[in-house]
N, C-alpha and C positions, 0 to 999 in steps of 0.2 A: 760148787759151781761159781764161776766168775761172776762178780756182782753186776757187770755190764750186761752179761747174757740174761741174768735174772731181771734186770730193769727192762731190757729189750723184750723179753717174753711177756712181762706184765704190760708193757706199753702196746705190744701187738694186740693182746686180748682187749685192753682198754679202748684202743682206737676202733677195733671192730665193734665192740659193745656200743660205743658212742655213735658210730655210723648207723648201726642197725636200729637202736632205740630212737635216735633222732628222726630217722626216716619213718619208722613205725608211727611215732606220735604225730609227726607232720601229716602223714597220710590220713590219720584218724581225725585230727583236729583242725587241719588247714594250716596255712602259712601266714595269715594276716598278722598274727602275733607269733613270735618264735617260741612256741610251746615246747618243742623238742629240746632246744637249747636251755630253756628255763628249767625244765624237769631235770636235765642232765646236770646243770650247774647246782641246783638245790640238792639233788640226791648225792652228787659228788661231794658237796660240802658236808652233808651229814655223814657220808661214808668215811671221809678223811678224818673227821673228828672222832668217830667211833673207832676206827681201826688204829689210829695213832694212840688213842687212849688205851685201848686193849693191849696193844703191843708194848706200850711203855709201862703200864700200871698193873695189868692183870695176868700177863703171860710171861713165860721165860723162853720164848721161841727163838730160834736161830735168827741172826740179823738178816739173813736172806729174805725173810718174810717182809721186812721193812722195805727192802729194795723191790720186791715183787709187787706188793699190794699198794701202799700209799705212793711210792715214787713211780713205779712202772704203770700199774693198772690205773689207779685213780689219776695220776699225772697225765696220762694219755686220754683218759675218759673225760677229764675236765681240768684245765689249769686254774679255773675259777676257784676250785676247792683249795688249792694251795694259797691263793690270794686271801681267801677267807680265813684259813688257818693262821697265816702270818699276821693278819689283822687282829684276830682273836688273841694271839699270843702277846702282841703289843698291848692290847687292851687289858688283858689279864695281868701283865707285868706293870701296869700303872702308867704306861706310855700312851696316854690318851691322845695327845697331840699327834704322835706318829700314827696311831691307829686311824684317827679321823682324816689326817692328811693322806694316808694310803688309800682310803676309800675315795675321797674327793678327787685327788690327783689322778688315781688310776682310772676312774670312770671318766672323768672329764678329758684328760689328756689321751686316754685310750680311744675315746670317741673321736677326738680331733685327729689322732693318728690314722684311724680307719678312714675318716673323711679325706685326709691328705693322700692316703694310699689309693683311694678311688679316683681322686682328681688326677694324681700322677699317672695311674694306670690308663685312664681315659685319654690323657694327653700324649701318651707314647704311641698309640696306634694310628 
């Protein structure tokens, strides 16, 4: 199967899972704190660590599984997990400065970017 179709299939399932689980948690816990997003980000971070490790170190599965699960499904379920994995890899490889910069800059500049997007969106209308 074409790797793009495999990524797309995984992404479709991951996006649906994110939408359903986020809504379910928000309905149960409220929206004052983003519980749904928090649970998705943390569970996605756990899943990407688990799946990438299993696929790389414990199994000899076809490469399509790498496209389907960590890239497609988990990538659509939460991009936060990819951020966490890349930060962990920098940390593991002894690139502490890059790991900490990635965390500090991504969170800070990402927050500023969201704020700027809101300000821009509000000014357009």
